[in-house]
Structures are given as C-alpha cells and as structure tokens.
C-alpha positions as MATLAB code, in Angstrom:
seq = 'MMDLKTILIYIYIDGIKNILDLSYQGLHSLAFNKFEELMSKYRLSTFLEQNIFATKLLYRMRITEDRTSVSYKDMFHIPLNKRGLIKTQRYSAPGYPCLYLGTSINACWEELHRPLLESSMVSALKLTRTVKCMDLSIPKKQDMIEDQLKLERFLMAFPLILSCSTKVLNYSNTYKPEYIIPQLLMEYIIKYNMDKKYFSHFIFGVLYTSVHINNEFKYSDDEFINWAIPVLDSLADSQYCPILSEHFEITNPTCEEFERIKTGNLTFLSTEPKSAYEASSFFLLENRLKNKEFFQMRQV';
ca = [
     -31.490  -10.692 -143.062;
     -30.975  -11.058 -139.305;
     -28.157  -13.225 -137.968;
     -28.744  -15.984 -135.401;
     -27.694  -13.843 -132.401;
     -30.195  -11.121 -133.309;
     -32.987  -13.682 -133.732;
     -32.177  -15.184 -130.322;
     -32.309  -11.762 -128.649;
     -35.745  -11.079 -130.172;
     -36.982  -14.450 -128.870;
     -35.471  -13.600 -125.476;
     -37.307  -10.231 -125.442;
     -40.571  -11.973 -126.336;
     -39.910  -14.299 -123.409;
     -39.735  -11.320 -121.027;
     -43.014   -9.986 -122.454;
     -44.643  -13.377 -121.877;
     -43.401  -13.395 -118.259;
     -44.975   -9.977 -117.694;
     -48.279  -11.167 -119.186;
     -48.333  -14.199 -116.873;
     -47.648  -11.976 -113.879;
     -50.473   -9.608 -114.877;
     -52.752  -12.665 -115.067;
     -51.886  -13.532 -111.465;
     -49.953  -16.648 -112.480;
     -46.851  -15.945 -110.434;
     -45.551  -19.520 -110.302;
     -45.793  -19.870 -114.097;
     -44.108  -16.481 -114.517;
     -41.229  -17.586 -112.285;
     -40.869  -20.918 -114.101;
     -40.638  -19.082 -117.424;
     -38.118  -16.656 -115.958;
     -35.996  -19.533 -114.663;
     -36.090  -21.137 -118.129;
     -35.012  -17.856 -119.718;
     -32.067  -17.465 -117.331;
     -30.934  -21.017 -118.079;
     -31.522  -20.994 -121.858;
     -29.507  -17.813 -122.434;
     -26.934  -18.514 -119.689;
     -27.578  -15.057 -118.279;
     -25.945  -15.856 -114.933;
     -22.695  -16.477 -116.801;
     -22.920  -13.118 -118.556;
     -23.721  -11.244 -115.339;
     -21.570  -12.798 -112.606;
     -18.874  -10.592 -111.099;
     -16.663  -10.726 -108.012;
     -16.915   -8.017 -105.355;
     -13.633   -8.035 -103.488;
     -13.059   -8.133  -99.742;
     -12.411   -4.738  -98.070;
     -14.765   -3.059 -100.554;
     -16.512   -0.154  -98.790;
     -20.236    0.423  -99.203;
     -22.750    2.704  -97.517;
     -26.207    2.450  -96.019;
     -28.476    5.384  -95.214;
     -31.504    5.395  -92.941;
     -33.965    8.210  -92.256;
     -34.731    8.668  -88.562;
     -36.044   11.458  -86.367;
     -34.460   10.021  -83.206;
     -30.725   10.232  -83.890;
     -29.608    9.592  -80.308;
     -30.194    5.830  -80.100;
     -29.258    4.489  -83.546;
     -26.453    1.912  -83.470;
     -24.721   -0.089  -86.178;
     -27.211   -2.938  -85.568;
     -30.050   -0.654  -86.697;
     -28.214    0.040  -89.966;
     -28.156   -3.580  -91.145;
     -31.129   -5.299  -92.816;
     -34.558   -5.197  -91.144;
     -34.499   -7.942  -88.478;
     -35.985  -11.315  -89.388;
     -38.470  -11.010  -86.519;
     -39.852   -7.751  -87.973;
     -40.841   -8.972  -91.431;
     -44.170   -7.170  -91.147;
     -42.368   -3.849  -91.664;
     -40.959   -4.823  -95.066;
     -42.707   -3.236  -98.028;
     -42.245   -3.967 -101.712;
     -39.009   -2.604 -103.169;
     -37.401   -2.936 -106.584;
     -35.546   -6.159 -105.805;
     -37.481   -7.437 -102.805;
     -41.016   -8.614 -102.169;
     -42.988   -7.679  -99.023;
     -41.888   -9.625  -95.958;
     -38.467  -10.677  -97.264;
     -35.519   -8.721  -95.813;
     -32.894   -7.364  -98.177;
     -29.823   -5.278  -97.495;
     -29.671   -2.284  -99.862;
     -26.278   -0.603 -100.121;
     -24.727    2.129 -102.247;
     -21.195    2.412 -103.555;
     -21.468    6.072 -102.557;
     -23.530    8.075 -100.066;
     -24.930    9.965 -103.019;
     -26.386    6.707 -104.410;
     -28.122    6.060 -101.064;
     -29.451    9.627 -100.924;
     -30.919    9.467 -104.431;
     -32.533    6.072 -103.755;
     -34.271    7.545 -100.692;
     -35.531   10.461 -102.819;
     -33.203   13.074 -101.375;
     -34.159   13.227  -97.690;
     -32.864   16.001  -95.424;
     -29.246   15.201  -94.605;
     -29.781   16.224  -90.973;
     -32.189   13.294  -90.524;
     -30.197   10.825  -92.639;
     -27.942    8.544  -90.638;
     -25.202    6.783  -92.611;
     -22.940    3.813  -91.873;
     -20.053    2.386  -93.859;
     -19.925   -1.370  -94.431;
     -16.831   -3.372  -95.305;
     -16.834   -6.757  -96.987;
     -14.704   -9.271  -95.087;
     -14.652  -11.833  -97.904;
     -14.745  -11.723 -101.688;
     -18.225  -12.595 -102.953;
     -20.024  -13.062 -106.243;
     -22.995  -11.031 -107.475;
     -24.972  -10.441 -110.660;
     -23.805   -7.201 -112.220;
     -26.651   -5.318 -113.919;
     -24.827   -1.992 -113.838;
     -24.337   -0.189 -117.123;
     -20.658   -0.337 -118.162;
     -18.731    2.684 -119.353;
     -18.773    3.286 -123.091;
     -14.968    3.330 -123.253;
     -14.729   -0.046 -121.518;
     -17.005   -1.615 -124.129;
     -15.032   -0.033 -126.975;
     -11.783   -1.476 -125.620;
     -13.155   -4.877 -124.614;
     -15.192   -6.729 -127.270;
     -16.127   -9.515 -124.858;
     -17.538   -6.999 -122.367;
     -19.590   -5.432 -125.172;
     -21.009   -8.794 -126.268;
     -21.911   -9.712 -122.700;
     -23.618   -6.381 -122.152;
     -25.661   -6.687 -125.364;
     -26.814  -10.154 -124.348;
     -27.762   -8.978 -120.863;
     -29.242   -5.639 -121.975;
     -32.928   -6.727 -122.310;
     -32.831   -8.037 -118.729;
     -30.982   -4.947 -117.465;
     -33.537   -2.682 -119.152;
     -36.425   -4.701 -117.692;
     -34.962   -4.227 -114.208;
     -34.265   -0.503 -114.677;
     -37.681    0.915 -115.513;
     -38.523    4.087 -113.586;
     -41.587    3.851 -111.344;
     -44.428    5.969 -112.728;
     -46.325    6.258 -109.443;
     -44.595    5.623 -106.108;
     -47.893    6.040 -104.244;
     -49.255    2.840 -105.815;
     -48.996   -0.300 -103.693;
     -48.493   -2.484 -106.761;
     -45.612   -1.451 -108.992;
     -45.375   -3.394 -112.281;
     -41.882   -1.952 -112.772;
     -40.740   -4.322 -110.004;
     -41.993   -7.564 -111.611;
     -38.797   -8.609 -113.398;
     -36.302   -7.429 -110.729;
     -38.244   -9.274 -108.026;
     -38.322  -12.439 -110.159;
     -34.562  -12.100 -110.608;
     -34.103  -11.882 -106.831;
     -36.354  -14.918 -106.360;
     -34.191  -16.753 -108.901;
     -31.069  -15.852 -106.893;
     -32.664  -16.993 -103.610;
     -33.623  -20.356 -105.165;
     -30.184  -20.683 -106.782;
     -28.500  -20.187 -103.401;
     -30.738  -22.766 -101.706;
     -29.205  -25.421 -103.975;
     -25.627  -24.533 -102.971;
     -23.727  -25.942  -99.982;
     -20.896  -23.417  -99.680;
     -20.815  -19.638  -99.327;
     -18.234  -19.442 -102.107;
     -20.884  -20.660 -104.569;
     -23.570  -18.198 -103.486;
     -24.712  -15.195 -105.492;
     -24.858  -12.213 -103.129;
     -27.594  -10.256 -104.844;
     -27.579   -7.697 -107.620;
     -25.298   -4.767 -108.441;
     -27.230   -2.189 -110.480;
     -27.151    1.362 -111.798;
     -29.692    3.592 -110.057;
     -32.756    4.652 -112.042;
     -32.286    8.048 -110.355;
     -29.046    8.774 -112.191;
     -28.755   12.431 -113.182;
     -26.233   15.124 -114.042;
     -27.623   17.813 -111.772;
     -24.526   17.923 -109.576;
     -22.120   16.854 -112.344;
     -21.124   13.646 -110.556;
     -19.845   10.700 -112.587;
     -22.047    7.665 -113.206;
     -19.799    5.729 -110.805;
     -21.546    7.499 -107.919;
     -24.946    5.959 -108.807;
     -24.321    2.230 -108.264;
     -26.362    0.204 -105.749;
     -26.324   -3.323 -104.402;
     -29.387   -5.328 -103.289;
     -28.549   -8.393 -101.156;
     -31.255  -10.821  -99.994;
     -30.875  -12.488  -96.619;
     -29.275  -15.868  -97.282;
     -30.700  -17.698  -94.266;
     -34.248  -16.433  -93.839;
     -35.189  -19.130  -91.300;
     -32.380  -18.372  -88.841;
     -33.216  -18.121  -85.135;
     -31.260  -14.872  -84.839;
     -32.538  -11.412  -85.737;
     -29.979  -10.983  -88.499;
     -28.956  -13.331  -91.285;
     -25.898  -15.209  -89.911;
     -24.397  -15.592  -93.398;
     -24.554  -11.877  -94.200;
     -23.353  -11.111  -90.674;
     -20.236  -13.200  -91.332;
     -19.475  -11.198  -94.471;
     -19.749   -7.620  -93.201;
     -18.239   -5.227  -90.700;
     -20.086   -1.960  -90.080;
     -19.561    1.412  -88.401;
     -21.864    3.173  -86.009;
     -23.939    5.682  -87.975;
     -23.325    9.396  -88.240;
     -24.737   12.269  -90.255;
     -23.471   15.430  -91.914;
     -24.637   17.645  -89.033;
     -22.847   15.563  -86.371;
     -19.571   15.643  -88.279;
     -19.893   19.383  -88.961;
     -20.459   20.048  -85.260;
     -17.238   18.211  -84.398;
     -14.989   20.388  -86.552;
     -17.065   23.385  -87.603;
     -17.193   22.135  -91.189;
     -16.530   19.073  -93.307;
     -13.613   20.536  -95.239;
     -10.585   18.614  -94.102;
      -8.979   17.231  -97.269;
      -5.295   18.066  -97.555;
      -5.352   18.026 -101.359;
      -7.449   19.753 -103.963;
     -10.527   17.730 -105.027;
     -10.039   15.950 -108.347;
     -13.730   15.893 -109.262;
     -17.057   17.514 -108.423;
     -17.872   14.548 -106.198;
     -14.657   14.866 -104.190;
     -15.702   18.437 -103.346;
     -19.119   17.313 -102.084;
     -20.374   16.753  -98.547;
     -21.050   13.130  -99.497;
     -17.406   12.397 -100.303;
     -16.141   14.172  -97.202;
     -18.585   12.225  -95.033;
     -17.406    8.993  -96.682;
     -13.849    9.861  -95.648;
     -14.977   10.411  -92.066;
     -16.679    7.012  -92.026;
     -13.572    5.248  -93.355;
     -11.716    6.284  -90.202;
     -14.380    5.098  -87.761;
     -14.334    1.800  -85.888;
     -15.825   -1.144  -87.754;
     -17.830   -3.699  -85.769;
     -18.341   -7.337  -86.687;
     -22.032   -8.069  -87.323;
     -21.518  -11.710  -86.328;
     -21.094  -10.570  -82.739;
     -24.679   -9.304  -82.625;
];
C-alpha cells in the first residue's frame, strides 16, 4: 500500500501530463494556469530555491566569424531592441531575451554543440550581489546520502526536473515539445517577479544540469551546470535589462587561439592539475579570464 507522499507524487506527475496535453491542444493559457497551480500546491519554489553568492564566476560563449569587433556588450543578452533575432530555446520563448551562462566553459561549449574553439568567443561574468534562483541541477549522490532533507527535496522536485531535462529528438524542428515545461517554468518565474517590489525577492532564473552531460573527456558532473536568466525588465528603454546590468560585471571576450598566440601555449599553471578538467584548455582559459578587467554592465 502506497503512503501519502507517494500518492501525492503520482498526482503531481499526472498534473504534468495534463499540462502537456493542454499545450498540445493549443490551450497555452490553460496549460500555464495548471502549471501555476501545480507549483503552488506542491510548494515547488520552496524545494528549489537556492542562493547564488556574489563574486561567483560564470561564463558565456558566442560563436562569431568576425572576432575583431566583439566587445563585452556583445556577450550579454540579446538587446531588447533586437527581439526578432531570438529563437526558441529550452528556457525561453521566441522574442524574449534570456541570458544563458555556464559554470564552466565546457558547459557553454557543450550547449552550443561543440563549435570550433577558434570561432568561439568567451567572456567571464561576475555576480556583484547575492541572488536567488531555482536549482534544478541534479545533486551529488553522496550529498543526498549525507543530508536526508536534501534527498527529500530532490525526490519531490524530481518529476519537474525530469520534465525540464528531456533531450531534444530533432533540433531541426521549429517546434520542440521538450521545451514545453521548461518554458512554462520560466514564464512562472517572470510572472512571480512581476509581483515583487524588491530585487532581493526576485528569482533570477534557473540553474540546471546540462542534457549534454557525458563522460567522454572524464570531466566531473560539476562542469556541466548552466544558468538561464530571463530579462527582469523587458520594457526598459535601454538595450539591456537595467536590473541584470546592475547585477553583473563582465570581461571583454577572448578565445583559445588569441590566448595561445600571446604565450605560445595555454600551459601556465604552476602546480600539477588535480583533475582531468584542470588539465584542459577550458580550465586554463577560465584562469586567463579571471585575471582580465571586469566592466560594469550598468555603464552601458
């Protein structure tokens, strides 16, 4: 006989299925209303909220053929006056700018489907204030063994995490059903933030484990975490969201080839690497970026 918690999770899973059916029927507003009810009924925001601390370093990669005129401004979110360029992505609908960041350069590279590093410009971004996000990343097994509360929270959030982590079967399709639930979650966050008066109460997007996680290069799962942040003032007169601009500093972009040209190679660590990732070009490039000048986006 199932206990009450198990019964509730099955009802919660059926709720997600119903939301998908409504979306397939073209009833987007009903699907969102049901999703909002689900988030409230199971207090999922409470289970998922996590602080991301100031000074945290993140990375953004952009593919460009013209590497001579890319500045830090070009590495932030797509400008508000260029909404027409924004296509559907996992956590963002067409026309709505989002800032996608990786906790490692490797995470960015995998998300962009492994572009040539010579044409991949990368900037480091630094948080200037501690913010709150929804954490859909998959915790380490050992952490859940040692922390019963963390395990219970993960189990409660798991159906939603799984629904947001489905691999896309066909990237050439314009419509991707795998994005239905993650985009509804982002819409929920945008609406949630509209009801708040202070930045300290905002939810700054979603932290999530990449669906492109793999063991090909023997990197740890920590190198596959991403962050999707919606613009928080989409009606601003400026090109860039003033709220996000207040919360980030950013470096001018560089690439592996540029840094290799400067020194002949990227091997400059004074100590032996402690992991496969620390021996990689990604990690060495991250170290170069840490030492570059950070600019304040709010000055743009």
